[in-house]
Backbone bond lengths (Angstrom), bond angles and torsions (degrees), N, CA, C in turn:
res aa  C-N    CA-C-N  psi(-1)  N-CA   C-N-CA  omega(-1)  CA-C   N-CA-C  phi
1 X - - - 1.466 - - 1.534 109.93 -
2 X 1.315 116.55 133.20 1.454 120.98 -178.33 1.520 110.57 -70.45
3 X 1.341 115.93 135.29 1.451 120.42 179.23 1.517 110.27 -71.37
4 X 1.328 115.69 136.23 1.458 119.99 177.96 1.522 110.49 -76.94
5 X 1.305 115.45 150.65 1.458 122.43 172.58 1.526 107.12 -61.72
6 X 1.335 117.47 131.31 1.464 120.80 -173.35 1.529 111.53 -106.08
7 X 1.324 115.07 128.15 1.463 122.13 -178.81 1.525 109.62 -121.45
8 X 1.331 116.25 132.62 1.465 121.58 173.11 1.525 107.92 -110.79
9 X 1.322 116.18 136.80 1.464 121.49 178.11 1.526 108.04 -120.06
10 X 1.328 116.55 120.09 1.469 120.79 175.54 1.520 107.43 -112.22
11 X 1.324 115.70 107.88 1.466 120.89 -176.51 1.521 108.31 -155.85
12 X 1.331 116.85 136.91 1.463 119.00 -178.68 1.526 112.77 -85.38
13 X 1.327 117.20 6.29 1.462 121.38 174.24 1.527 108.80 -102.73
14 X 1.328 115.83 109.35 1.458 120.01 -178.47 1.525 111.39 -59.68
15 X 1.331 115.74 -33.29 1.461 119.64 -179.60 1.522 112.71 -62.39
16 X 1.340 116.38 -38.89 1.469 120.56 178.54 1.524 109.54 -64.83
17 X 1.335 115.67 -47.02 1.469 119.82 179.83 1.523 110.40 -59.91
18 X 1.328 116.43 -48.16 1.470 120.58 -178.04 1.525 111.37 -60.31
19 X 1.326 116.43 -40.55 1.466 120.18 -178.50 1.530 111.41 -67.15
20 X 1.330 116.30 -41.37 1.466 119.76 179.25 1.526 110.20 -66.25
21 X 1.328 116.42 -44.62 1.467 120.39 179.00 1.526 110.48 -61.36
22 X 1.321 116.84 -45.47 1.461 121.12 -177.61 1.528 112.25 -61.68
23 X 1.322 116.37 -35.71 1.461 120.14 -175.87 1.527 114.18 -88.16
24 X 1.334 117.22 -21.68 1.462 118.78 -172.78 1.523 115.48 -117.92
25 X 1.329 118.03 -14.15 1.465 119.98 -172.43 1.529 113.95 -66.59
26 X 1.319 118.12 -20.18 1.464 119.51 178.36 1.525 110.99 -68.16
27 X 1.316 116.32 -31.21 1.463 120.78 -176.60 1.524 113.12 -105.31
28 X 1.338 116.59 -31.03 1.458 120.81 -176.79 1.526 110.46 -124.69
29 X 1.333 115.08 163.46 1.461 120.51 173.02 1.527 107.15 -91.45
30 X 1.334 117.13 115.09 1.469 121.24 -173.52 1.527 110.33 -121.94
31 X 1.329 116.39 126.13 1.464 122.05 176.81 1.519 109.26 -120.52
32 X 1.333 116.38 135.23 1.455 120.70 -179.52 1.518 112.18 -111.81
33 X 1.343 116.18 145.33 1.460 121.92 -179.06 1.526 108.87 -136.94
34 X 1.329 115.72 130.65 1.459 120.77 -176.15 1.520 113.46 -85.80
35 X 1.326 117.57 -13.13 1.463 120.79 178.78 1.520 109.81 -128.63
36 X 1.323 115.46 154.40 1.465 119.89 178.88 1.526 110.36 -65.74
37 X 1.326 117.23 -35.64 1.466 120.59 -179.20 1.521 110.83 -61.13
38 X 1.343 116.18 -47.01 1.464 119.91 179.20 1.529 111.04 -62.28
39 X 1.320 115.34 -42.34 1.459 119.38 -179.03 1.510 112.72 -65.21
40 X 1.325 116.53 -43.67 1.466 120.74 -179.63 1.527 110.56 -64.23
41 X 1.326 116.97 -41.37 1.469 120.50 178.45 1.524 110.81 -62.78
42 X 1.333 116.36 -39.74 1.465 120.25 179.98 1.524 110.99 -65.97
43 X 1.325 116.81 -39.34 1.462 120.68 179.63 1.524 110.64 -67.34
44 X 1.328 117.08 -32.31 1.469 120.61 175.69 1.519 110.79 -61.12
45 X 1.331 115.78 -37.99 1.462 121.06 -172.73 1.524 113.65 -93.37
46 X 1.329 117.28 -26.81 1.461 119.95 -174.00 1.511 113.01 -114.73
47 X 1.321 115.53 154.39 1.462 120.93 178.24 1.525 109.57 -93.31
48 X 1.309 115.93 85.61 1.462 120.22 179.98 1.526 110.39 -87.97
49 X 1.314 114.91 146.70 1.462 121.29 -179.69 1.525 112.25 -95.02
50 X 1.326 115.80 -31.17 1.466 121.67 -175.52 1.519 109.50 -141.94
51 X 1.327 115.71 135.89 1.462 121.47 174.45 1.518 108.85 -116.71
52 X 1.330 116.11 126.32 1.462 122.18 173.04 1.524 105.86 -103.83
53 X 1.318 116.15 113.45 1.463 121.43 -169.79 1.520 112.15 -118.95
54 X 1.328 115.83 123.40 1.464 121.23 173.50 1.526 108.41 -71.84
55 X 1.321 117.34 135.65 1.466 119.43 -175.20 1.526 112.20 -68.20
56 X 1.327 117.19 -44.18 1.463 120.24 -179.91 1.523 109.06 -104.56
57 X 1.335 116.47 114.50 1.460 119.35 -177.54 1.525 110.50 -150.58
58 X 1.294 116.38 130.85 1.473 127.10 179.25 1.529 114.65 34.50
59 X 1.326 115.45 54.31 1.459 120.36 174.44 1.515 115.09 80.81
60 X 1.327 117.42 -3.28 1.458 120.91 177.99 1.522 108.70 -112.99
61 X 1.326 115.72 164.03 1.456 118.17 173.69 1.523 109.47 -112.96
62 X 1.312 115.06 168.16 1.453 120.19 -175.45 1.509 114.07 -59.31
63 X 1.325 116.39 -31.77 1.461 120.17 179.26 1.533 110.60 -63.83
64 X 1.325 115.86 -44.67 1.468 120.40 -179.69 1.525 111.32 -66.11
65 X 1.329 115.64 -42.88 1.469 119.44 -179.91 1.526 110.18 -65.73
66 X 1.329 116.30 -42.00 1.468 120.44 179.54 1.519 111.15 -60.47
67 X 1.321 117.30 -42.21 1.464 120.72 179.45 1.528 111.07 -61.13
68 X 1.327 116.86 -39.91 1.467 120.39 178.08 1.528 110.85 -66.33
69 X 1.324 115.95 -41.65 1.459 120.29 -177.90 1.520 111.24 -68.09
70 X 1.319 117.48 -37.94 1.463 120.55 -178.85 1.531 112.08 -66.43
71 X 1.312 117.23 -21.60 1.464 119.97 175.21 1.528 110.86 -74.41
72 X 1.332 115.55 -20.68 1.464 121.89 -179.36 1.524 110.89 -96.97
73 X 1.322 114.88 -45.07 1.466 121.43 -174.17 1.524 108.64 -141.59
74 X 1.330 116.36 108.32 1.466 119.08 -177.83 1.523 112.65 -93.47
75 X 1.353 116.68 6.46 1.456 119.66 -178.76 1.526 113.88 -112.67
76 X 1.320 117.86 -21.61 1.461 119.98 -175.48 1.534 110.53 -58.76
77 X 1.316 116.00 136.96 1.466 122.61 179.09 1.528 107.42 -78.51
78 X 1.330 116.81 125.25 1.466 120.64 -177.56 1.520 110.71 -112.23
79 X 1.320 114.64 124.33 1.464 122.14 175.46 1.522 107.37 -109.52
80 X 1.319 116.57 116.59 1.461 121.41 -178.21 1.523 109.87 -87.18
81 X 1.322 115.44 131.95 1.463 121.87 -178.28 1.524 108.15 -118.86
82 X 1.331 117.13 131.28 1.463 118.65 179.24 1.523 111.49 -145.36
83 X 1.313 114.31 146.31 1.457 120.59 175.69 1.515 111.77 -102.75
84 X 1.343 116.08 3.37 1.466 120.50 -178.56 1.527 109.63 -128.06
85 X 1.313 114.57 68.95 1.461 120.53 -175.84 1.523 112.58 -61.98
86 X 1.341 116.58 -28.29 1.467 118.90 -179.23 1.531 111.36 -66.32
87 X 1.328 116.96 -25.35 1.464 121.08 178.46 1.523 112.00 -94.58
88 X 1.329 115.28 -19.02 1.469 120.39 -178.06 1.530 108.13 -129.46
89 X 1.333 117.78 75.52 1.468 120.57 -177.09 1.522 112.33 -61.24
90 X 1.327 115.91 135.56 1.454 121.77 -171.88 1.513 116.80 -57.65
91 X 1.334 117.74 -58.19 1.463 121.27 -174.93 1.524 110.95 -62.12
92 X 1.312 116.07 -46.50 1.466 120.59 -179.44 1.528 111.07 -61.77
93 X 1.327 116.50 -41.05 1.467 120.95 -178.91 1.521 111.45 -66.59
94 X 1.330 116.90 -43.63 1.461 120.60 178.53 1.524 111.59 -61.18
95 X 1.317 116.41 -38.68 1.463 120.50 -178.04 1.524 112.28 -72.22
96 X 1.321 116.47 -34.44 1.466 119.47 -171.41 1.525 114.48 -96.83
97 X 1.341 117.64 -12.40 1.464 120.28 -178.69 1.522 111.56 -114.07
98 X 1.315 115.99 154.76 1.465 121.47 179.48 1.527 109.41 -85.58
99 X 1.334 114.63 65.84 1.464 121.83 178.75 1.526 108.20 -128.83
100 X 1.337 115.82 167.36 1.456 119.92 -177.76 1.527 113.74 -111.93
101 X 1.333 117.26 -19.10 1.463 118.95 -177.91 1.519 110.66 -150.00
102 X 1.322 115.00 148.65 1.465 122.85 -179.71 1.522 107.66 -126.25
103 X 1.333 116.51 134.80 1.464 119.98 -178.36 1.526 109.90 -143.96
104 X 1.319 116.09 133.47 1.461 120.69 176.72 1.526 110.14 -87.54
105 X 1.329 115.73 141.75 1.459 120.01 172.00 1.523 107.00 -73.59
106 X 1.312 115.71 123.80 1.460 119.68 -178.36 1.519 109.98 -126.04
107 X 1.334 114.98 168.55 1.462 119.71 177.38 1.527 110.60 -67.17
108 X 1.328 116.03 -25.41 1.463 121.20 179.46 1.528 108.92 -92.21
109 X 1.329 116.17 95.10 1.463 120.45 -176.07 1.526 111.83 -64.32
110 X 1.324 116.58 -23.43 1.461 120.87 178.77 1.531 111.03 -58.08
111 X 1.334 116.38 -34.42 1.463 120.19 179.84 1.528 111.15 -65.36
112 X 1.323 116.61 -38.00 1.466 120.46 177.89 1.524 109.98 -66.08
113 X 1.327 116.63 -42.25 1.467 120.34 179.02 1.526 111.31 -62.14
114 X 1.319 116.38 -38.69 1.469 120.28 178.26 1.527 110.01 -62.88
115 X 1.322 116.75 -41.97 1.463 120.74 179.05 1.531 111.18 -65.04
116 X 1.323 116.46 -38.73 1.467 120.04 178.50 1.527 110.37 -64.79
117 X 1.331 116.10 -45.39 1.467 119.78 179.03 1.528 110.44 -61.77
118 X 1.320 116.57 -36.82 1.457 120.88 177.63 1.526 110.64 -63.99
119 X 1.327 116.59 -40.36 1.465 120.98 178.14 1.525 110.75 -64.24
120 X 1.330 116.70 -42.33 1.470 121.06 178.18 1.526 110.08 -59.57
121 X 1.332 116.16 -46.21 1.468 120.55 -179.89 1.524 111.07 -61.63
122 X 1.325 116.66 -38.48 1.467 120.68 179.63 1.521 111.01 -62.95
123 X 1.330 116.25 -43.71 1.467 120.50 179.48 1.526 110.29 -64.40
124 X 1.324 116.21 -46.35 1.464 120.15 -178.27 1.523 111.38 -64.11
125 X 1.327 116.51 -39.08 1.461 120.24 179.49 1.526 110.67 -65.45
126 X 1.330 116.33 -42.97 1.463 120.37 179.92 1.522 110.83 -61.40
127 X 1.313 116.97 -38.50 1.465 120.47 179.69 1.521 111.29 -69.31
128 X 1.308 115.24 -40.07 1.462 119.38 178.90 1.519 110.58 -63.37
129 X 1.347 115.96 -38.78 1.459 120.44 -179.67 1.522 111.50 -64.98
130 X 1.319 116.65 -25.26 1.453 120.24 -176.18 1.510 113.91 -87.83
131 X 1.337 118.09 42.73 1.455 121.26 175.64 1.520 109.25 -125.51
132 X 1.319 115.47 153.43 1.462 120.48 179.80 1.525 110.62 -58.14
133 X 1.338 116.52 -45.91 1.454 120.41 -175.92 1.517 113.51 -60.48
134 X 1.324 116.36 -43.45 1.464 120.38 -179.72 1.523 110.52 -64.90
135 X 1.315 116.91 -41.26 1.466 119.92 -179.45 1.526 111.36 -67.53
136 X 1.328 116.24 -39.87 1.464 119.64 178.44 1.529 110.57 -62.71
137 X 1.318 116.61 -45.24 1.465 120.57 -179.20 1.525 110.84 -63.17
138 X 1.329 116.30 -41.02 1.464 119.84 179.60 1.527 110.84 -62.91
139 X 1.329 116.55 -44.54 1.461 120.45 179.89 1.525 111.13 -64.09
140 X 1.323 116.33 -41.70 1.470 120.04 -179.86 1.525 110.54 -60.76
141 X 1.326 116.36 -43.25 1.465 119.72 -179.16 1.526 111.47 -69.58
142 X 1.329 116.68 -35.82 1.463 119.79 177.04 1.527 111.24 -61.29
143 X 1.335 115.79 -31.54 1.460 120.53 -179.75 1.528 112.33 -93.95
144 X 1.332 115.69 4.49 1.478 121.81 173.83 1.526 113.29 55.72
145 X 1.324 116.24 46.51 1.460 119.79 173.26 1.522 108.70 -126.29
146 X 1.328 116.59 152.29 1.456 119.55 -179.92 1.525 110.74 -93.32
147 X 1.319 115.99 175.92 1.460 120.65 -176.16 1.526 112.02 -63.24
148 X 1.321 116.57 -38.78 1.465 120.16 -179.52 1.525 110.83 -64.45
149 X 1.329 116.42 -42.42 1.467 120.60 179.74 1.526 111.29 -64.21
150 X 1.331 116.16 -41.89 1.460 119.37 178.85 1.529 110.27 -65.69
151 X 1.336 115.88 -39.26 1.459 119.90 178.32 1.520 111.95 -59.71
152 X 1.328 116.83 -41.45 1.470 120.77 179.98 1.524 111.05 -64.26
153 X 1.318 116.44 -38.14 1.466 120.42 179.00 1.527 110.68 -62.28
154 X 1.347 115.38 -36.55 1.465 120.46 -176.61 1.528 112.98 -93.55
155 X 1.337 116.18 -10.27 1.456 119.42 -178.25 1.515 113.28 79.69
156 X 1.350 116.69 29.79 1.466 121.27 176.94 1.527 108.36 -129.13
157 X 1.323 116.66 168.90 1.452 120.40 -179.79 1.522 113.13 -82.31
158 X 1.340 116.04 166.25 1.461 121.14 178.64 1.521 111.29 -59.86
159 X 1.342 116.93 -36.60 1.465 120.82 -178.75 1.523 111.49 -61.68
160 X 1.322 116.33 -37.62 1.467 119.93 179.23 1.523 110.44 -62.05
161 X 1.336 116.11 -44.24 1.471 120.10 179.13 1.524 110.36 -64.30
162 X 1.330 116.40 -42.13 1.469 120.66 179.30 1.525 110.54 -60.79
163 X 1.325 116.61 -40.90 1.469 120.49 179.12 1.526 111.64 -66.93
164 X 1.325 116.58 -35.70 1.470 119.27 176.64 1.523 110.12 -64.23
165 X 1.329 116.24 -43.45 1.464 120.53 -175.07 1.525 112.55 -69.89
166 X 1.310 117.18 -21.66 1.470 120.23 177.25 1.526 111.31 -102.83
167 X 1.340 115.79 10.87 1.468 122.13 177.81 1.529 113.11 60.33
168 X 1.339 115.93 27.73 1.461 119.77 176.62 1.528 110.39 -79.28
169 X 1.324 115.83 -38.79 1.463 121.89 176.39 1.518 108.36 -137.84
170 X 1.329 116.24 169.28 1.460 120.93 179.06 1.525 109.94 -121.58
171 X 1.330 117.07 145.72 1.468 119.76 177.67 1.523 110.95 -71.91
172 X 1.310 116.02 162.82 1.461 120.61 176.06 1.523 109.47 -68.97
173 X 1.311 115.81 164.60 1.456 119.96 177.59 1.516 111.97 -58.31
174 X 1.335 116.19 -37.26 1.459 120.15 179.39 1.523 111.23 -65.01
175 X 1.338 116.55 -40.89 1.466 119.36 179.24 1.525 112.08 -70.72
176 X 1.320 117.19 -30.99 1.468 119.60 175.54 1.531 109.53 -63.47
177 X 1.329 116.22 -41.13 1.465 120.02 177.61 1.530 110.72 -63.61
178 X 1.342 116.03 -41.53 1.466 120.18 179.23 1.527 110.87 -63.84
179 X 1.333 116.05 -41.02 1.462 120.23 178.76 1.527 110.66 -62.90
180 X 1.326 116.10 -43.94 1.466 120.40 -179.69 1.528 110.62 -61.97
181 X 1.330 116.52 -41.81 1.463 120.40 179.75 1.525 111.06 -67.04
182 X 1.329 116.02 -42.23 1.465 119.67 -177.90 1.528 111.56 -65.82
183 X 1.340 116.74 -44.79 1.464 120.63 -176.57 1.529 112.70 -87.24
184 X 1.349 115.87 -3.82 1.468 120.89 179.69 1.529 112.04 58.59
185 X 1.334 114.78 47.32 1.458 121.76 172.96 1.520 107.38 -126.87
186 X 1.310 117.00 170.30 1.459 119.98 177.24 1.524 110.04 -84.81
187 X 1.327 116.04 156.51 1.468 118.96 174.39 1.525 109.88 -65.63
188 X 1.338 117.27 -30.47 1.465 120.46 176.34 1.520 110.84 -58.59
189 X 1.338 116.13 -42.03 1.462 119.11 179.44 1.525 110.39 -64.43
190 X 1.323 116.89 -47.37 1.465 120.33 -179.28 1.523 111.84 -59.92
191 X 1.323 116.43 -38.43 1.463 121.20 -177.42 1.521 112.52 -87.19
192 X 1.350 115.57 9.02 1.469 122.24 173.68 1.525 113.61 69.40
193 X 1.336 116.61 26.76 1.458 118.42 172.13 1.514 110.44 -81.03
194 X 1.344 116.42 -17.10 1.461 121.20 172.20 1.515 106.92 -107.13
195 X 1.334 116.90 126.97 1.459 121.03 -170.73 1.515 113.71 -69.24
196 X 1.330 118.16 -42.33 1.455 120.69 -171.72 1.512 112.18 -115.57
197 X 1.321 114.99 145.23 1.454 120.51 179.99 1.520 110.92 -57.68
198 X 1.328 116.31 -38.20 1.462 120.24 -178.27 1.521 112.12 -64.53
199 X 1.346 117.36 -19.40 1.453 120.71 -178.42 1.523 112.22 -78.00
200 X 1.334 116.95 -15.63 1.451 118.72 -179.48 1.522 109.94 -63.99
201 X 1.337 118.02 129.34 1.461 120.06 -179.24 1.516 112.95 -68.70
202 X 1.343 116.83 -11.47 1.457 120.25 -179.70 1.520 111.47 -118.64
203 X 1.309 116.14 33.15 1.459 121.64 179.38 1.527 109.80 -54.54
204 X 1.353 118.81 115.70 1.463 120.42 -176.71 1.512 113.99 -65.53
205 X 1.349 117.94 -11.39 1.458 120.17 178.41 1.523 111.43 -79.01
206 X 1.335 116.58 -14.10 1.460 119.17 -177.30 1.515 110.77 -72.61
């Protein structure tokens, strides 16, 4: 059975938690916590993909809670939720905190749901990008060659390249080296030891 995308909600408003759970639990696994302590303990124990965090909660602010969470999990996507935007300005908060998204609590709950879905898509896209096959396909297209042409360069068939790009099979170590040399990237980048394409020292866009 495929694991559901896991969302944690830390908010001292039970109504917010209930509304998020009611709208998203059919598709995602959603857990709500009314205190920062409960939420932090849950994140220690569970592999959550997304955290929706109320900025003001049980005497702490979102900055303090985020700092505690980052000591536990430096990868979880954090969406900050606040009903007091005048005290927590969006642009400044995004720049100064280790979070990925900022959302105001509004009377139109649909807007919050849209932001949550956007956060989910961002996480899923980032994970998809972090595979050998996706990176190989991106590099091939950047160099404007098709699978058959790349196969001829490496001495393999088009099907082999297609299987690599869909992560069905993996090339040999020798072919990985050939790919890195041809595309002028590091083997670390191809093997996803470097998270972002821009981090490659041989980024062909430079």
